[in-house]
C-alpha positions as CSV (number, residue, x, y, z in Angstrom):
1,X,227.5,148.4,108.3
2,X,224.8,146.5,110.0
3,X,224.5,143.2,111.6
4,X,221.3,141.3,111.9
5,X,221.2,138.0,113.9
6,X,218.5,135.8,112.4
7,X,217.2,132.3,112.1
8,X,216.1,131.8,108.5
9,X,214.2,128.6,108.8
10,X,214.5,126.6,105.6
11,X,216.9,129.1,104.0
12,X,220.1,127.5,105.2
13,X,219.9,124.0,106.6
14,X,222.3,124.2,109.6
15,X,222.2,123.8,113.3
16,X,224.5,126.8,113.6
17,X,223.7,130.3,114.4
18,X,223.0,132.6,111.5
19,X,223.5,136.3,110.9
20,X,223.8,138.8,108.1
21,X,226.3,141.6,107.6
22,X,225.8,144.4,105.1
23,X,227.4,147.7,104.2
24,X,231.1,148.4,105.0
25,X,233.1,146.2,107.3
26,X,236.1,148.3,108.3
27,X,237.9,149.7,111.4
28,X,234.8,151.9,112.2
29,X,232.3,149.0,112.2
30,X,234.4,145.9,113.0
31,X,233.8,145.9,116.8
32,X,230.0,146.2,116.4
33,X,230.0,143.3,113.9
34,X,232.1,141.1,116.1
35,X,230.0,141.8,119.2
36,X,226.7,141.2,117.6
37,X,227.7,138.2,115.6
38,X,229.5,136.7,118.6
39,X,226.2,137.0,120.6
40,X,224.4,135.1,117.9
41,X,227.1,132.4,118.0
42,X,227.0,132.1,121.8
43,X,223.2,131.9,121.8
44,X,222.8,129.2,119.1
45,X,226.3,127.8,118.1
46,X,228.4,125.8,117.8
47,X,229.1,127.3,114.4
48,X,228.1,130.4,112.7
49,X,226.7,131.0,109.2
50,X,227.2,134.6,108.1
51,X,225.5,136.0,105.0
52,X,228.1,138.5,103.6
53,X,226.5,138.9,100.2
54,X,225.5,142.5,101.0
55,X,228.9,143.6,102.3
56,X,229.9,146.4,100.0
57,X,233.5,146.9,101.3
58,X,235.9,145.0,103.5
59,X,239.5,145.7,104.4
60,X,242.0,144.0,106.6
61,X,240.6,145.6,109.8
62,X,237.2,144.1,108.8
63,X,238.8,140.7,108.7
64,X,239.8,140.9,112.4
65,X,236.2,140.4,113.8
66,X,235.7,137.5,111.4
67,X,238.9,135.8,112.6
68,X,237.8,136.3,116.2
69,X,234.6,134.5,115.3
70,X,236.6,131.7,113.8
71,X,238.4,131.3,117.1
72,X,235.1,131.4,119.1
73,X,233.4,128.9,116.9
74,X,236.4,126.5,117.0
75,X,236.4,126.7,120.8
76,X,232.8,125.6,120.7
77,X,233.6,122.8,118.2
78,X,232.1,124.6,115.1
79,X,233.2,126.6,112.1
80,X,232.3,129.9,110.4
81,X,230.7,129.7,107.0
82,X,230.6,132.8,104.8
83,X,227.7,132.8,102.4
84,X,227.8,135.0,99.3
85,X,231.4,136.4,99.6
86,X,232.0,138.7,96.7
87,X,235.0,138.3,94.4
88,X,236.7,141.2,96.2
89,X,236.2,139.5,99.6
90,X,237.5,136.2,98.3
91,X,240.5,138.0,96.8
92,X,241.2,139.6,100.2
93,X,240.9,136.3,102.0
94,X,243.2,134.7,99.4
95,X,245.8,137.5,99.6
96,X,246.0,137.3,103.3
97,X,246.1,133.5,103.4
98,X,242.8,133.2,105.2
99,X,240.6,131.4,102.7
100,X,241.0,128.1,104.5
101,X,239.8,129.5,107.8
102,X,236.2,129.8,106.5
103,X,233.8,127.6,104.7
104,X,232.8,129.6,101.6
105,X,229.4,129.1,100.1
106,X,227.6,130.7,97.2
107,X,224.9,133.3,97.9
108,X,221.5,131.9,98.8
109,X,219.9,133.2,95.7
110,X,222.4,131.4,93.5
111,X,221.8,128.2,95.4
112,X,218.0,128.4,95.1
113,X,218.3,128.9,91.3
114,X,220.1,125.5,90.9
């Protein structure tokens, strides 16, 4: 799993911080993801846009850092947007009752094709 804080000018029109996650998001990578994404949020908030289109695996322990980011963003008056959540990630969010905690948006490539 990797986290890359970034500002993709013109890619996502948002005043919020942006970062990308890829690889596996599980108990072994959750803390690194939260720490790095939280730094992006604190530096550029109030909300956070996370490109999760390249996350290949996520389990319940991988949801924990995302929920922590939701709390951090709310405290700053913002929200967390997940861009490109896979069907599996959306199922996990639905099964845990957490879908409404996030703004879910299609992957950037799909939006550009419209």
